PADO-236744 format. One record per residue (C-alpha): x, y, z; residue in one letter. Coordinates in steps of 0.5 Angstrom, whole numbers, plus 500, padded with zeros to 3 digits. Layout:
N
<east:X north:Y up:Z aa:a>
...
***
This chain:
243
<east:551 north:251 up:196 aa:m>
<east:545 north:255 up:198 aa:l>
<east:540 north:251 up:194 aa:l>
<east:543 north:245 up:199 aa:l>
<east:542 north:248 up:205 aa:l>
<east:535 north:250 up:204 aa:l>
<east:533 north:243 up:200 aa:l>
<east:537 north:241 up:207 aa:l>
<east:533 north:245 up:211 aa:l>
<east:527 north:243 up:207 aa:c>
<east:528 north:235 up:208 aa:a>
<east:528 north:237 up:216 aa:l>
<east:522 north:240 up:217 aa:q>
<east:518 north:235 up:213 aa:s>
<east:521 north:229 up:218 aa:s>
<east:517 north:233 up:222 aa:l>
<east:512 north:229 up:227 aa:a>
<east:506 north:233 up:227 aa:l>
<east:502 north:230 up:232 aa:q>
<east:495 north:233 up:236 aa:a>
<east:494 north:230 up:242 aa:e>
<east:488 north:231 up:248 aa:c>
<east:486 north:226 up:255 aa:d>
<east:480 north:223 up:255 aa:l>
<east:476 north:225 up:261 aa:r>
<east:469 north:222 up:264 aa:l>
<east:463 north:226 up:260 aa:h>
<east:461 north:231 up:266 aa:g>
<east:467 north:229 up:270 aa:s>
<east:475 north:230 up:270 aa:k>
<east:477 north:224 up:271 aa:r>
<east:482 north:222 up:266 aa:k>
<east:481 north:215 up:263 aa:i>
<east:485 north:216 up:257 aa:g>
<east:489 north:219 up:252 aa:t>
<east:489 north:220 up:244 aa:a>
<east:494 north:222 up:239 aa:l>
<east:493 north:224 up:231 aa:f>
<east:501 north:224 up:228 aa:s>
<east:503 north:226 up:222 aa:s>
<east:510 north:225 up:217 aa:s>
<east:512 north:226 up:213 aa:g>
<east:509 north:217 up:209 aa:h>
<east:507 north:216 up:214 aa:e>
<east:500 north:217 up:220 aa:q>
<east:498 north:215 up:226 aa:l>
<east:492 north:214 up:230 aa:i>
<east:493 north:211 up:237 aa:k>
<east:486 north:211 up:243 aa:v>
<east:488 north:207 up:251 aa:n>
<east:483 north:208 up:254 aa:v>
<east:482 north:205 up:263 aa:e>
<east:475 north:206 up:264 aa:g>
<east:470 north:205 up:269 aa:p>
<east:468 north:197 up:266 aa:t>
<east:459 north:200 up:270 aa:e>
<east:460 north:206 up:263 aa:t>
<east:465 north:202 up:259 aa:f>
<east:461 north:197 up:258 aa:t>
<east:464 north:190 up:252 aa:e>
<east:463 north:190 up:246 aa:g>
<east:465 north:197 up:241 aa:t>
<east:464 north:202 up:241 aa:w>
<east:463 north:210 up:236 aa:n>
<east:469 north:214 up:237 aa:m>
<east:468 north:219 up:232 aa:n>
<east:471 north:227 up:231 aa:l>
<east:467 north:234 up:232 aa:h>
<east:468 north:241 up:231 aa:t>
<east:467 north:244 up:236 aa:n>
<east:471 north:244 up:243 aa:k>
<east:470 north:240 up:250 aa:i>
<east:466 north:245 up:254 aa:k>
<east:466 north:245 up:263 aa:r>
<east:467 north:237 up:260 aa:q>
<east:460 north:236 up:257 aa:d>
<east:461 north:231 up:251 aa:c>
<east:456 north:236 up:249 aa:n>
<east:458 north:241 up:246 aa:t>
<east:463 north:237 up:242 aa:a>
<east:458 north:240 up:235 aa:g>
<east:457 north:236 up:229 aa:s>
<east:461 north:231 up:226 aa:y>
<east:467 north:234 up:223 aa:y>
<east:467 north:234 up:216 aa:e>
<east:473 north:239 up:213 aa:p>
<east:472 north:241 up:206 aa:a>
<east:478 north:238 up:204 aa:n>
<east:474 north:232 up:204 aa:g>
<east:481 north:228 up:205 aa:i>
<east:478 north:227 up:214 aa:l>
<east:472 north:222 up:209 aa:r>
<east:476 north:219 up:204 aa:g>
<east:474 north:223 up:198 aa:e>
<east:481 north:224 up:196 aa:q>
<east:482 north:216 up:198 aa:v>
<east:482 north:212 up:190 aa:p>
<east:477 north:207 up:189 aa:d>
<east:475 north:209 up:197 aa:k>
<east:478 north:204 up:201 aa:m>
<east:471 north:205 up:205 aa:d>
<east:472 north:208 up:209 aa:v>
<east:467 north:215 up:208 aa:s>
<east:465 north:218 up:213 aa:d>
<east:467 north:221 up:219 aa:h>
<east:475 north:219 up:217 aa:l>
<east:473 north:212 up:216 aa:g>
<east:468 north:207 up:221 aa:m>
<east:474 north:203 up:220 aa:s>
<east:478 north:207 up:223 aa:m>
<east:474 north:209 up:229 aa:m>
<east:471 north:204 up:233 aa:n>
<east:473 north:202 up:239 aa:l>
<east:473 north:195 up:242 aa:r>
<east:473 north:195 up:248 aa:f>
<east:476 north:189 up:255 aa:g>
<east:470 north:187 up:260 aa:e>
<east:475 north:192 up:265 aa:r>
<east:474 north:198 up:261 aa:g>
<east:480 north:198 up:256 aa:e>
<east:482 north:199 up:249 aa:a>
<east:487 north:199 up:245 aa:n>
<east:487 north:202 up:239 aa:l>
<east:492 north:204 up:233 aa:r>
<east:492 north:206 up:226 aa:h>
<east:500 north:205 up:223 aa:t>
<east:498 north:207 up:215 aa:i>
<east:503 north:208 up:210 aa:t>
<east:502 north:213 up:204 aa:i>
<east:505 north:211 up:199 aa:y>
<east:502 north:216 up:191 aa:p>
<east:504 north:209 up:186 aa:d>
<east:500 north:204 up:191 aa:i>
<east:495 north:200 up:186 aa:i>
<east:493 north:195 up:191 aa:n>
<east:490 north:199 up:197 aa:q>
<east:490 north:195 up:205 aa:g>
<east:489 north:194 up:212 aa:v>
<east:492 north:188 up:215 aa:a>
<east:490 north:186 up:224 aa:g>
<east:492 north:185 up:230 aa:l>
<east:488 north:182 up:237 aa:v>
<east:491 north:181 up:242 aa:e>
<east:495 north:174 up:243 aa:a>
<east:494 north:167 up:246 aa:p>
<east:498 north:166 up:251 aa:f>
<east:500 north:160 up:256 aa:m>
<east:498 north:163 up:263 aa:c>
<east:499 north:155 up:268 aa:p>
<east:497 north:156 up:276 aa:p>
<east:504 north:158 up:280 aa:e>
<east:505 north:155 up:285 aa:h>
<east:507 north:159 up:293 aa:w>
<east:510 north:157 up:299 aa:a>
<east:507 north:160 up:305 aa:i>
<east:511 north:159 up:311 aa:w>
<east:508 north:158 up:318 aa:s>
<east:509 north:165 up:320 aa:n>
<east:504 north:166 up:314 aa:g>
<east:509 north:169 up:309 aa:k>
<east:507 north:168 up:303 aa:e>
<east:513 north:167 up:297 aa:t>
<east:513 north:166 up:290 aa:l>
<east:516 north:159 up:288 aa:i>
<east:520 north:160 up:279 aa:t>
<east:524 north:152 up:281 aa:d>
<east:520 north:147 up:284 aa:m>
<east:526 north:141 up:284 aa:s>
<east:529 north:146 up:289 aa:k>
<east:523 north:149 up:295 aa:a>
<east:522 north:141 up:293 aa:q>
<east:527 north:139 up:297 aa:k>
<east:529 north:145 up:301 aa:k>
<east:522 north:144 up:305 aa:k>
<east:525 north:136 up:304 aa:a>
<east:530 north:139 up:309 aa:k>
<east:526 north:143 up:313 aa:l>
<east:521 north:138 up:315 aa:d>
<east:528 north:135 up:317 aa:k>
<east:530 north:138 up:321 aa:k>
<east:523 north:140 up:324 aa:g>
<east:521 north:148 up:327 aa:g>
<east:519 north:153 up:321 aa:k>
<east:518 north:150 up:314 aa:t>
<east:512 north:150 up:310 aa:f>
<east:507 north:148 up:306 aa:v>
<east:506 north:147 up:296 aa:i>
<east:500 north:151 up:295 aa:v>
<east:499 north:152 up:288 aa:s>
<east:494 north:159 up:285 aa:r>
<east:492 north:161 up:278 aa:e>
<east:493 north:167 up:277 aa:p>
<east:490 north:172 up:273 aa:d>
<east:490 north:172 up:266 aa:c>
<east:486 north:177 up:264 aa:y>
<east:489 north:179 up:256 aa:n>
<east:487 north:187 up:255 aa:p>
<east:485 north:188 up:248 aa:v>
<east:488 north:191 up:242 aa:h>
<east:486 north:192 up:235 aa:n>
<east:492 north:194 up:232 aa:m>
<east:493 north:196 up:224 aa:f>
<east:498 north:198 up:219 aa:d>
<east:494 north:199 up:213 aa:w>
<east:498 north:202 up:206 aa:s>
<east:494 north:207 up:201 aa:i>
<east:495 north:213 up:196 aa:r>
<east:493 north:219 up:200 aa:a>
<east:491 north:221 up:208 aa:a>
<east:487 north:220 up:211 aa:r>
<east:488 north:226 up:215 aa:f>
<east:492 north:233 up:217 aa:k>
<east:494 north:236 up:224 aa:v>
<east:493 north:243 up:224 aa:e>
<east:492 north:248 up:220 aa:g>
<east:484 north:249 up:215 aa:k>
<east:482 north:242 up:216 aa:g>
<east:486 north:239 up:220 aa:g>
<east:484 north:235 up:227 aa:v>
<east:487 north:241 up:233 aa:a>
<east:483 north:245 up:235 aa:g>
<east:477 north:239 up:233 aa:r>
<east:474 north:234 up:239 aa:s>
<east:475 north:227 up:240 aa:l>
<east:467 north:223 up:242 aa:v>
<east:468 north:217 up:245 aa:i>
<east:459 north:215 up:244 aa:d>
<east:454 north:210 up:248 aa:g>
<east:448 north:207 up:247 aa:n>
<east:446 north:212 up:251 aa:e>
<east:450 north:219 up:249 aa:g>
<east:457 north:221 up:250 aa:p>
<east:461 north:217 up:255 aa:a>
<east:468 north:222 up:255 aa:a>
<east:472 north:226 up:249 aa:c>
<east:477 north:231 up:249 aa:c>
<east:479 north:236 up:245 aa:t>
<east:484 north:235 up:241 aa:l>
<east:492 north:241 up:241 aa:k>
<east:497 north:241 up:237 aa:l>
<east:505 north:238 up:239 aa:v>
<east:510 north:238 up:236 aa:k>
<east:515 north:232 up:237 aa:d>
***
């Protein structure tokens, strides 16, 4: 009975997700522009980064993101120190057979951020560990196109505007009001904001963990830095949390 309880306790502890997260802030500023999360639970791992930054800082395109050794001081991203490369090699890929093309700082294929024209970036890596898997691989998705037809609005004589959801009803109502005279409206068409924020979502199937959250070789206590052409743009220090 005691052995059974111990096994259940171990299973419960292994199922709890270890997480390290932080609030990304602009280099040299307290302004929060996003969040970063590293999570590990059993055979599942997650890396998630979301940014809504100023367009004058984050131009459209691919930006580098790296883990660094030191904690950030005074929100100066230059205090992050060197790239974080733990001796056990988990972050660098040495313990992942076939290398998976992820041999540098957690794998540059995992640590790139694609920014949209409005300064946004949304990255999600879902990692499933199969120790006996033969063919490792990754499948990726980006933001999907969507229909964005014109919107129809009723502009009333008193200046009030209402969105038309049923054109047939709106036309019948307008005809009645026009016949009576007095208060009525005109129907106008407008192009809505059809911007589609960028998203990069990846599902990995690999043999070994991509990172550790806590302890020796863990990401907790390390800094995450987003680098631009002119140096660091934003950063934060990952802190250990639990569900």
